[in-house]
C-alpha positions as a printed NumPy array, in Angstrom:
array([[ -0.178,   0.087,   0.016],
       [  1.495,   3.565,  -0.94 ],
       [  2.013,   5.894,   1.545],
       [ -0.445,   8.071,  -0.091],
       [ -3.199,   5.66 ,   0.264],
       [ -2.139,   4.861,   4.032],
       [ -2.73 ,   8.755,   4.896],
       [ -5.895,   8.769,   2.923],
       [ -7.348,   5.649,   4.89 ],
       [ -6.38 ,   7.413,   8.134],
       [ -7.955,  10.512,   7.228],
       [-10.935,   9.337,   5.669],
       [-11.512,   7.132,   8.175],
       [-11.001,   9.508,  11.154],
       [-13.616,  12.046,   9.05 ],
       [-16.069,   9.274,   8.728],
       [-15.798,   8.613,  12.427],
       [-16.345,  11.696,  13.694],
       [-18.985,  12.5  ,  11.643],
       [-21.315,   9.426,  12.321],
       [-20.463,   9.441,  16.225],
       [-21.289,  13.195,  16.811],
       [-24.417,  13.014,  14.545],
       [-26.266,   9.732,  16.185],
       [-24.852,  10.378,  19.986],
       [-28.454,  10.734,  20.984],
       [-29.452,   7.573,  19.519],
       [-26.862,   5.796,  21.113],
       [-27.285,   7.391,  24.745],
       [-30.897,   5.991,  24.34 ],
       [-29.549,   2.261,  23.642],
       [-27.239,   2.421,  26.442],
       [-29.839,   3.515,  29.038],
       [-31.943,   0.749,  27.721],
       [-29.386,  -1.878,  28.196],
       [-28.255,  -0.534,  31.699],
       [-29.102,  -2.687,  34.725],
       [-31.074,   0.346,  36.301],
       [-33.393,   0.665,  33.299],
       [-34.071,   3.547,  31.355],
       [-36.036,   5.742,  33.625],
       [-33.247,   5.492,  36.66 ],
       [-30.294,   5.978,  33.683],
       [-31.515,   9.301,  32.742],
       [-34.505,   8.832,  30.505],
       [-34.194,  11.36 ,  28.018],
       [-32.548,  13.545,  29.967],
       [-28.907,  15.251,  29.117],
       [-28.848,  13.186,  25.849],
       [-25.277,  14.455,  25.132],
       [-23.727,  13.408,  28.373],
       [-20.625,  11.864,  27.485],
       [-20.033,  13.49 ,  24.417],
       [-16.375,  14.469,  25.11 ],
       [-15.17 ,  11.492,  25.487],
       [-16.62 ,  10.372,  21.941],
       [-15.368,  13.637,  20.468],
       [-11.713,  13.115,  21.374],
       [-11.68 ,   9.297,  20.644],
       [-13.71 ,   9.136,  17.473],
       [-11.144,  10.332,  14.974],
       [ -8.129,   8.32 ,  16.34 ],
       [-10.303,   5.32 ,  16.766],
       [-11.911,   5.117,  13.059],
       [ -8.504,   5.989,  11.65 ],
       [ -6.65 ,   3.138,  13.346],
       [ -9.003,   0.765,  12.025],
       [ -9.484,   1.867,   8.538],
       [ -5.446,   1.993,   8.245],
       [ -4.837,  -1.306,   9.734],
       [ -7.953,  -2.658,   7.418],
       [ -6.578,  -1.183,   4.222],
       [ -3.079,  -1.907,   5.104],
       [ -4.075,  -5.712,   6.138],
       [ -6.299,  -6.125,   2.538],
       [ -3.323,  -4.832,   0.3  ],
       [ -1.263,  -7.683,   2.149],
       [ -3.671, -10.536,   1.596],
       [ -4.539, -12.046,  -1.841],
       [ -7.647, -10.561,  -3.089],
       [ -7.271, -11.389,  -6.598],
       [-10.501, -12.265,  -8.947],
       [-11.063, -15.471,  -6.698],
       [-14.656, -14.573,  -5.308],
       [-14.46 , -17.384,  -2.299],
       [-11.01 , -15.448,  -1.396],
       [-12.351, -11.822,  -1.27 ],
       [-14.597, -12.039,   1.434],
       [-12.173, -14.066,   3.69 ],
       [ -9.293, -11.404,   2.888],
       [-12.263,  -8.742,   4.065],
       [-12.928, -10.577,   7.31 ],
       [ -9.388, -11.022,   8.367],
       [ -8.719,  -7.273,   7.689],
       [-11.63 ,  -6.373,   9.458],
       [-10.879,  -8.353,  12.692],
       [ -7.455,  -7.295,  12.728],
       [ -8.704,  -3.515,  12.471],
       [-11.134,  -3.755,  15.498],
       [ -8.42 ,  -5.228,  17.673],
       [ -6.278,  -2.26 ,  16.928],
       [ -9.022,   0.449,  17.147],
       [-10.368,  -1.261,  20.333],
       [ -7.22 ,  -0.078,  22.149],
       [ -8.183,   3.439,  21.793],
       [-12.013,   2.686,  21.323],
       [-12.4  ,   0.821,  24.735],
       [-11.078,   3.705,  27.661],
       [-13.497,   6.356,  25.654],
       [-16.402,   3.888,  25.302],
       [-16.084,   3.045,  28.996],
       [-16.007,   7.01 ,  30.446],
       [-18.672,   7.73 ,  27.583],
       [-21.206,   4.682,  28.928],
       [-20.667,   5.554,  32.453],
       [-21.205,   9.193,  31.726],
       [-24.571,   8.34 ,  29.572],
       [-26.015,   6.557,  32.603],
       [-25.073,   9.535,  35.06 ],
       [-26.03 ,  12.448,  33.248],
       [-25.36 ,  14.704,  36.446],
       [-21.681,  13.791,  36.271],
       [-19.388,  15.38 ,  33.869],
       [-17.024,  12.971,  31.625],
       [-13.872,  14.614,  33.181],
       [-15.253,  13.442,  36.833],
       [-15.953,  10.045,  35.525],
       [-12.955,   9.711,  33.893],
       [-10.696,  10.8  ,  37.146],
       [-13.208,   8.528,  39.367],
       [-12.641,   5.7  ,  37.335],
       [ -8.879,   6.271,  37.236],
       [ -8.575,   6.651,  41.058],
       [-10.668,   3.668,  42.008],
       [ -9.764,   1.152,  39.36 ],
       [ -6.565,   2.795,  37.802],
       [ -5.854,   2.242,  34.008],
       [ -7.218,  -1.303,  34.203],
       [-10.527,   0.366,  34.757],
       [-10.521,   2.115,  31.513],
       [ -9.806,  -1.184,  29.63 ],
       [-12.987,  -3.084,  31.694],
       [-14.386,  -4.988,  28.702],
       [-11.649,  -4.834,  26.364],
       [-12.218,  -8.354,  25.408],
       [-15.731,  -8.295,  25.202],
       [-15.861,  -5.258,  22.986],
       [-13.454,  -7.208,  20.935],
       [-15.864, -10.321,  21.117],
       [-18.556,  -8.   ,  20.134],
       [-16.972,  -6.075,  17.247],
       [-15.198,  -8.821,  15.457],
       [-18.452, -11.094,  14.565],
       [-20.007,  -7.465,  13.41 ],
       [-17.31 ,  -6.575,  11.212],
       [-17.199, -10.405,  10.151],
       [-20.843, -10.022,   9.035],
       [-20.65 ,  -6.117,   8.217],
       [-17.871,  -5.766,   5.924],
       [-17.907,  -8.978,   3.686],
       [-21.515,  -7.959,   3.056],
       [-20.572,  -4.541,   2.294],
       [-18.352,  -5.195,  -0.182],
       [-20.543,  -7.993,  -1.684],
       [-23.209,  -5.478,  -1.977],
       [-21.203,  -2.876,  -4.037],
       [-19.598,  -5.47 ,  -6.034],
       [-23.109,  -6.65 ,  -7.22 ],
       [-24.306,  -3.051,  -7.61 ],
       [-21.238,  -2.382,  -9.745],
       [-21.681,  -5.393, -11.95 ],
       [-25.351,  -4.527, -12.344],
       [-24.603,  -1.121, -13.269],
       [-21.46 ,  -1.805, -15.351],
       [-19.267,   0.712, -13.378],
       [-17.796,   1.345,  -9.77 ],
       [-20.453,   2.503,  -7.152],
       [-20.956,   6.287,  -6.268],
       [-20.174,   7.41 ,  -2.689],
       [-24.027,   7.608,  -2.19 ],
       [-24.189,   3.968,  -3.211],
       [-21.842,   2.727,  -1.057],
       [-23.429,   4.336,   1.772],
       [-26.67 ,   2.812,   0.812],
       [-24.729,  -0.756,   0.591],
       [-23.044,   0.494,   4.203],
       [-26.586,   0.806,   5.805],
       [-27.988,  -2.524,   4.941],
       [-24.945,  -4.277,   5.893],
       [-24.799,  -2.215,   9.138],
       [-28.22 ,  -2.814,  10.113],
       [-28.17 ,  -6.645,   9.599],
       [-24.845,  -6.935,  11.605],
       [-26.343,  -4.678,  14.402],
       [-29.332,  -7.167,  14.967],
       [-27.589, -10.237,  15.339],
       [-24.454,  -8.988,  17.442],
       [-27.023,  -7.165,  19.951],
       [-26.665,  -9.767,  22.801],
       [-22.988,  -9.517,  22.62 ],
       [-23.238,  -5.687,  22.998],
       [-25.976,  -5.801,  25.832],
       [-22.986,  -8.34 ,  27.589],
       [-20.167,  -5.504,  26.786],
       [-22.392,  -2.788,  28.419],
       [-23.07 ,  -4.294,  31.525],
       [-19.479,  -5.253,  31.931],
       [-18.448,  -1.641,  31.64 ],
       [-21.074,  -0.378,  33.908],
       [-20.688,  -3.028,  36.636],
       [-19.621,  -1.886,  40.048],
       [-16.016,  -2.77 ,  40.881],
       [-15.843,  -6.198,  42.37 ],
       [-19.136,  -7.461,  41.073],
       [-19.395, -10.734,  38.939],
       [-19.55 ,  -8.941,  35.661],
       [-16.784,  -6.296,  36.445],
       [-14.896,  -9.504,  35.503],
       [-15.577,  -9.069,  32.381],
       [-16.668, -13.025,  31.328],
       [-18.985, -12.399,  28.515],
       [-20.542, -15.889,  28.6  ],
       [-21.317, -15.431,  32.363],
       [-22.895, -12.012,  31.556],
       [-24.836, -13.291,  28.836],
       [-25.95 , -16.281,  30.977],
       [-27.024, -13.917,  33.82 ],
       [-29.128, -11.6  ,  31.38 ],
       [-30.954, -14.719,  29.813],
       [-32.105, -16.245,  33.722],
       [-32.887, -12.688,  34.985],
       [-34.179, -10.946,  31.834],
       [-34.737, -13.798,  29.018],
       [-34.797, -13.072,  25.062],
       [-35.905,  -9.323,  25.716],
       [-32.798,  -8.698,  27.787],
       [-30.564,  -9.905,  25.253],
       [-31.895,  -7.745,  22.822],
       [-32.414,  -4.63 ,  24.757],
       [-31.692,  -1.565,  22.672],
       [-31.927,  -3.341,  19.304],
       [-34.165,  -1.009,  17.671],
       [-32.084,   2.486,  18.302],
       [-28.656,   0.208,  18.106],
       [-29.96 ,  -0.855,  14.461],
       [-31.233,   2.384,  13.755],
       [-27.839,   4.293,  14.695],
       [-25.837,   1.77 ,  12.988],
       [-27.703,   2.01 ,   9.584],
       [-27.534,   5.621,   9.548],
       [-24.129,   5.366,  10.902],
       [-23.281,   2.738,   7.725],
       [-24.677,   5.104,   5.708],
       [-22.963,   8.229,   6.935],
       [-19.668,   6.288,   7.75 ],
       [-18.971,   4.489,   4.588],
       [-20.193,   6.7  ,   2.486],
       [-18.208,   9.555,   4.081],
       [-14.75 ,   7.546,   4.315],
       [-15.544,   6.676,   0.38 ],
       [-15.901,  10.017,  -0.826],
       [-13.332,  11.579,   1.424],
       [-10.859,   8.794,   0.335],
       [-11.58 ,   9.771,  -3.495],
       [-11.211,  13.05 ,  -2.663],
       [ -7.659,  12.655,  -1.235],
       [ -6.532,   9.967,  -3.679]])
């Protein structure tokens, strides 16, 4: 991959990430509060819908940039010729490695953001200092494993589906898709991936919001899923699925469309 292409991927990914995270932040807050163990109303309801936004604003660009620069570089290193059976595997591996790298930046930002979302009366800085004081750096990485375990299956579904839809549309119309068409493909791919990975998202939220020393704070995803199933059943596992699907479908449209457009302008 050429240095210019790497810089284009980094900048395009960062711009796309910031656009999505800030535009759709209220939907993300609603989803987090629906998934919160204390329930939607006690977690803040519709009050302070932008609580935690500073954490997202700071973490969004480097997080998205890290994902896309890893994704594009890995994709360029792996075989991705005309073999139709090989192409999805290449996208899956590239997306998975991209998520592992991006989560190193995403998780601390996500921990602070989610704790602020369910405590709208506390500032982002106060929550950050409280987490560092009581739990140290480890506290900021609580839920790293569960986030990776959510993001990898999500990417394994979303990115090959996005690439396949773009290829199909390009083949149908006889030329490469435009950025808005790429965005439509991203919306469909993102919405579907969001729906099937919602239980993992609920488990990740419970782990990040758990009180220090509690069973969920240990970060065991299977134990968290089992606890939710026993106490709340299927509705608990799919808590917040509607705002999650809406946010990620819209996010897929904005994110992948903005990424393609910005990358085209830079190359």
